[in-house]
C-alpha positions in Angstrom: -79.7 -85.5 -0.2 -79.3 -88.4 -2.1 -77.4 -88.5 -5.3 -79.1 -88.1 -8.4 -82.9 -87.9 -6.9 -84.0 -84.8 -9.2 -86.9 -85.2 -11.3 -87.6 -83.1 -15.0 -88.8 -80.1 -14.6 -87.1 -79.4 -11.3 -84.8 -76.7 -10.2 -81.6 -77.7 -10.8 -78.9 -76.7 -8.3 -75.2 -76.1 -7.6 -74.8 -79.1 -5.7 -76.5 -81.1 -8.7 -74.4 -79.8 -10.7 -71.1 -80.8 -8.9 -72.5 -84.1 -9.0 -74.4 -85.3 -11.8 -73.0 -83.0 -14.3 -69.7 -83.2 -16.2 -69.6 -79.9 -18.0 -71.7 -76.9 -19.1 -72.2 -74.4 -21.5 -73.4 -70.5 -21.1 -75.4 -68.2 -22.6 -72.2 -66.3 -24.4 -72.1 -70.4 -25.5 -68.2 -70.5 -23.4 -67.9 -74.4 -22.5 -66.8 -75.5 -18.8 -65.9 -78.8 -17.3 -67.4 -79.6 -14.3 -63.9 -80.5 -11.7 -66.3 -80.8 -7.6 -66.6 -77.4 -6.9 -65.0 -75.5 -10.2 -65.7 -74.6 -13.4 -62.3 -75.7 -15.6 -62.3 -73.6 -19.1 -60.6 -76.7 -21.6 -58.7 -74.4 -23.2 -57.4 -71.5 -21.3 -57.9 -74.2 -18.1 -59.3 -70.4 -16.6 -61.1 -72.0 -12.9 -63.7 -70.6 -11.7 -66.4 -71.5 -8.5 -69.3 -72.7 -10.2 -71.0 -71.2 -7.8 -69.6 -67.1 -9.1 -70.9 -68.8 -12.5 -74.5 -70.6 -11.9 -76.2 -67.5 -13.0 -74.4 -67.6 -16.8 -75.1 -72.0 -16.9 -77.1 -72.9 -19.5 -77.2 -76.5 -20.4 -75.4 -79.2 -18.2 -74.2 -82.2 -19.5 -73.8 -85.5 -18.0 -70.8 -88.3 -18.1 -73.1 -89.8 -21.2 -72.6 -86.4 -22.8 -76.8 -85.7 -22.7 -78.3 -82.2 -21.2 -79.6 -83.0 -18.2 -80.4 -79.4 -16.9 -81.4 -75.8 -19.4 -82.9 -73.0 -19.3 -83.9 -71.0 -22.1 -83.4 -67.5 -20.4 -81.0 -66.3 -18.3 -83.6 -64.9 -15.8 -85.4 -68.4 -15.9 -84.4 -71.0 -13.0 -82.2 -73.7 -13.7 -84.7 -77.0 -14.2 -83.5 -80.9 -14.8 -84.9 -82.0 -18.2 -83.6 -85.6 -18.2 -84.7 -87.5 -14.6 -82.1 -90.3 -14.0 -83.1 -94.2 -13.2 -81.0 -95.8 -11.0 -80.2 -99.9 -12.1 -78.5 -101.0 -9.6 
């Protein structure tokens, strides 16, 4: 699967978070930085595998600080809200 090939409304995968996400917030309103397959809490430096936190992710932001994926409820799938247009 090539990078950044998601469309609005598509389910947002763990791989897409690792490729496109810079940070995310949880339903507990905690923020984490995305570093590879790890989530880093910026204040405590606690490191947690992204796959272990996937169910807690509420919003994912990209390098431009735009929300690229979100879910309203913890039971909902994480969905892309911003389609990426690759410009050469």
